[in-house]
PAKEZA-907584 format. One record per residue (C-alpha): residue in one letter; z, y, x. Coordinates in steps of 0.5 Angstrom, whole numbers, padded with zeros to 4 digits, always signed. Each point is the difference from the previous one (the first is absolute). Layout:
AZYX ...
//
This chain:
M+0175+0207+0204 S+0001+0007-0003 G+0006+0002-0003 V+0000+0007+0000 P+0001+0004-0007 N-0006+0002-0003 S-0005-0004+0004 E-0005-0005-0002 V+0003-0007+0001 R-0004-0003+0006 L+0001-0006+0005 L-0001+0003+0007 G-0001-0005+0006 R-0005-0003+0004 S+0003-0007+0001 E-0002-0006-0002 A+0007-0001-0004 V-0002+0007-0004 R-0007-0003-0001 T+0003-0007-0003 I+0005+0004-0004 L-0006+0004-0003 T-0004-0006-0002 D+0006-0003-0003 I+0001+0006-0004 D-0007+0000-0003 C+0001-0007-0002 A+0007+0001-0003 A-0003+0006-0004 R-0006-0005-0003 S+0006-0004-0004 G+0006+0002-0004 A+0004-0005+0003 K+0007+0001+0003 V+0001+0003+0007 L+0005-0001+0005 I+0000+0005+0006 T+0005-0002+0006 G+0001+0004+0006 E+0005+0004+0004 T+0003+0006-0002 G-0005+0006+0001 V-0006-0004+0001 G-0004+0003-0007 K+0001-0005-0005 E+0000+0005-0006 V-0006+0003+0003 V-0003-0007-0001 A+0002-0001-0007 R-0003+0007-0002 L-0007-0002+0003 I+0000-0006-0003 H+0002+0003-0007 D-0005+0006+0002 R-0006-0005+0001 S+0002-0005-0006 A-0003+0001-0007 R+0007+0003-0002 A-0001+0006+0004 A-0001+0004-0006 S+0007-0002-0002 R+0007+0002+0003 L+0003-0003+0006 V+0007+0000+0000 T+0005-0001+0006 V+0007-0002+0000 N+0004-0001+0006 C+0005-0006-0002 A+0005+0002+0006 G+0001+0007-0002 L+0003-0002-0007 P+0006-0004-0003 D-0001-0006-0005 S+0001+0004-0006 L-0004+0006+0002 L-0006-0004+0002 E+0000-0004-0006 S+0000+0006-0004 E-0006+0003+0004 L-0004-0006-0001 F+0001-0002-0007 G+0003+0006-0003 H+0006+0000-0005 V+0002+0002-0007 R+0005+0005-0002 G+0007-0001+0001 S-0001-0006+0004 F+0004+0003+0006 T+0004+0007+0001 G-0005+0005+0001 A-0006-0004-0004 Y-0001+0006-0006 R-0007-0002-0002 D-0004-0006+0001 K-0004+0000+0006 P-0006-0004+0002 G+0000-0004+0007 L-0005+0001+0006 L-0004-0006-0002 E-0001+0003-0007 M-0003+0006+0003 A-0005-0003+0004 P-0004-0004-0005 N-0006-0003+0003 G+0002+0002+0007 T+0004-0002+0006 V+0007+0000+0001 F+0002-0001+0008 L+0007-0002+0001 D+0002+0002+0007 E+0006-0004+0004 V+0000-0006-0005 G+0004-0004+0004 E+0006+0005-0001 M+0000-0002-0007 S+0007-0003-0003 T-0001-0007-0002 R+0001+0002-0007 M-0005+0005+0000 Q-0005-0005+0003 V+0002-0004-0006 V-0002+0006-0005 L-0007+0001+0004 L-0001-0008+0000 R+0001+0000-0008 F-0005+0006+0000 L-0005-0003+0004 E+0000-0006-0004 T-0001+0003-0007 G-0003+0007+0001 E+0005+0003-0005 I+0005+0006+0001 Q+0007+0000-0003 R+0003+0006+0001 I+0008+0000+0002 G+0004+0000-0006 A-0006-0003-0004 D+0001-0007-0004 R-0007-0001+0000 S-0006+0001+0005 H-0003+0007-0002 T-0008-0001+0002 R-0004-0004+0005 V-0004+0004+0006 N-0006-0002+0004 V+0002+0003+0007 R-0002-0003+0007 L+0006-0001+0005 I+0000+0001+0007 T+0006-0001+0004 A+0002+0001+0007 T+0006-0002+0005 N+0002+0001+0007 R+0004-0007-0001 D-0002-0007+0002 L+0001-0002-0007 P-0001-0008+0002 K+0006+0001+0004 E+0004+0004-0006 I-0002-0006-0004 A+0003-0005+0005 A+0007+0005+0000 G+0000+0000-0008 N-0002+0008+0000 F-0006-0001-0003 R-0003-0004-0006 E-0005-0005+0002 D-0003+0000-0007 L-0001+0008+0000 F-0003-0001+0007 F-0005-0005-0002 R-0002+0005-0006 L-0001+0006+0005 N-0003-0003+0006 V-0007-0001-0003 I-0004+0004+0005 R+0004+0001+0006 M-0001+0006+0005 H+0003+0001+0006 I+0000+0007+0004 P+0001-0001+0007 P+0005+0005+0004 L-0003+0005+0004 R+0002-0003+0007 D-0005-0005-0002 R-0006+0004-0001 I+0002+0006+0005 E-0007+0002+0000 D+0001+0003-0006 V+0005+0005+0002 P-0005+0006+0003 L-0004+0000-0007 L+0006+0000-0004 F+0004+0005+0005 E-0006+0005+0000 H-0001+0000-0008 Y+0008+0001-0001 L+0000+0005+0006 A-0006+0004-0003 T+0003-0001-0007 Y+0007+0003+0001 C-0003+0006+0005 D-0004+0002-0006 Q+0005-0001-0005 H+0005+0004+0004 R-0005+0005+0002 V+0001-0001+0008 E-0006-0001+0005 R-0001-0007+0001 P+0001-0002+0008 Q-0004-0004+0004 V+0003-0007+0002 A+0001-0001+0008 Q-0003-0006+0002 G+0007-0002+0003 T+0003+0001-0007 W-0005-0005-0003 D+0002-0005+0005 M+0007+0001-0002 L-0001+0000-0007 M-0004-0007+0001 A+0005-0003+0004 Y+0006+0001-0005 R+0001-0005-0005 W+0001+0004-0006 P+0006-0004-0004 G-0001+0004-0006 N-0007-0001+0000 I-0005+0005-0004 R+0006+0004-0003 E+0003+0001+0007 L-0007+0002+0003 R-0001+0005-0006 N+0007+0003+0001 V-0001+0001+0007 A-0007+0004-0001 E+0003+0004-0005 R+0006+0002+0005 L-0005+0001+0005 A-0004+0005-0004 L+0006+0004-0002 K+0003+0000+0007 S-0007+0001+0004 T+0001+0006+0005 G-0007+0000+0004 P-0007-0002-0001 V+0001-0007+0003 L+0005-0005-0002 R+0003-0003+0006 T+0005-0006+0001 T+0006+0004+0001 D-0001+0002-0007 L+0001-0007-0003 P+0006-0002-0003 A+0005-0003+0005 E+0000-0007-0003 I-0008+0000+0001 Q+0001+0002+0007 R+0005-0005+0001 G-0003-0006-0004 S-0007+0001+0003 S+0003-0001+0007 L+0002-0007-0002 E-0004-0006+0001 A-0002-0004-0006 P+0000-0005-0003 A+0006-0002+0004 G+0003+0007-0001 E-0002+0000-0007 S+0007+0000-0003 A+0003+0005+0005 V-0006+0005-0002 Q+0002-0001-0007 A+0008+0000+0002 A-0002+0007+0004 A-0003+0003-0006 Q+0005-0002-0005 S+0006+0002+0005 S-0003+0007+0000 Q+0000+0001-0007 V+0007-0003-0001 E+0003+0004+0005 E-0003+0006-0003 L+0002-0001-0007 T+0007-0002+0002 A+0000+0007+0004 R-0001+0003-0007 M+0006-0003-0003 L+0005+0000+0005 R-0002+0006+0004 H-0003+0005-0006 G+0004-0003-0006 E-0006-0002-0004 S+0001-0005-0005 F-0002-0008+0000 W-0003+0001-0007 A-0004+0006+0003 T-0002-0002+0007 V-0001-0008+0000 Y-0001-0002-0007 P-0006+0004-0002 L-0004-0003+0006 F+0002-0007-0001 M-0002+0000-0007 S-0007+0003+0002 R+0000-0005+0005 D+0000+0004+0006 L+0006-0003+0002 T+0000-0008+0001 R+0006-0004-0002 N+0002-0001+0008 D+0000+0007+0000 L+0005+0001-0005 R+0004-0006+0002 R+0001+0003+0007 I+0002+0007-0003 V+0005-0004-0004 E+0002-0004+0006 V+0001+0007+0004 G+0005+0002-0006 L+0004-0006+0000 E+0000+0000+0008 Q+0003+0007-0001 T+0005-0002-0005 N+0002-0007+0002 G-0003-0003-0006 N+0003+0004-0005 Y-0006+0002-0006 R+0005+0005-0003 L+0000+0004+0006 V-0008-0001+0001 V-0001+0003-0007 A+0004+0006+0003 L-0003+0000+0007 F-0007+0000-0003 N+0002+0006-0005 M+0001-0003-0006 P+0005+0001-0006 S+0005-0005+0000 E-0002-0002-0007 D-0007-0002+0003 Y+0004-0006+0003 K-0003-0005-0005 R-0006+0003+0000 F-0001-0001+0007 L+0002-0007+0001 G-0005-0002-0006 F-0006+0004+0003 L+0002-0004+0006 R+0000-0007-0003 K-0006+0001-0005 H-0004+0001+0007 N+0003-0005+0004 C+0003+0005+0005 H+0008-0001-0001 L+0003-0003+0006 P+0006-0004+0001 F+0005+0005+0002 Q+0004-0005+0004 Q-0004+0000+0006 F+0002+0007+0001 R+0007-0001+0000 T+0000-0005+0006 V+0000+0005+0005 S+0006+0001+0003 G+0002+0008+0001 R-0004+0003-0005 S+0004+0004-0004 Q+0000+0000-0008 G-0004+0007+0000 G-0005-0002+0005 S+0000+0002+0008 R-0006-0003+0002 P-0005+0005+0002 V-0007+0000-0004 A-0007+0002+0004 V-0003+0004-0005 A-0006+0005+0001 G+0002+0007+0001 
//
């Protein structure tokens, strides 16, 4: 699935799964029904949403994309529905929301499973009436005709059972259901995707495109790609930039691929994912602990862009708590954040379900308050 800037949106692959997805896209494009796209982070859900829009009768109108995980409630509501002047600090003028700005178009809500319960109610009200009520207004402003496509990497039925997602909203969204399988379940798509991204980035960075040795192909095919297509795309760009010869050899591949591809699957699948995650966690931890980089500049952007998973973030927090004997205030200092960011840091962790109980890190005898246990980090 192509996600390179300024490239035509395409669905790449020769697997049966890709052929099924293309059929489902054409089917969804023929109607104006709501679509719910599910799948792991990085599988290309936004690409599928764009293709549905581009092939639909709404293609001449706008496609608006909103990442629900990247915005707090107040900002997300303002972005979607707009606000009136004076409704909150900084609201100096009336501002239309994105739903108003895409008449007869499509709105794609990514990571809809991250919406708070309150925002779920607001969205449900809009789906029932089609009316826009801007923040601060005492009545509806207008009605809009937009198609809604949503996506999530969460298991929404489980979230409903846990009380985290409204069942009535799920039924509203789940009209046409499309599931995008992970790359490890359609590994035959790897060569076509890798060749596409390698060629694209070599052209973009004006470097000679290397040939891929057979052993390199074997290693790329044996790897389980826990980060899916987003990880493959990043690897291709990294190799395009660091390529030093006419042939791409196994030694040129990132360490996590060299390690991961040597492990057996599916029994070793979790170990492969752990190896890839561990490498990234070690690198990010080293940048903070050894090089003085801030958590907000190092970890936060990757997490918000979904290049870092919740498990990765929890492991980074765990490293900090191990070092500080479970003291979150010391973690703030350890990760090079100002002390006044303490509440912001805890709020961020709680919002994304990455706040770990500090008590478990205070049960090991002999660990000092400042933390004396060494941490294995990439140097």
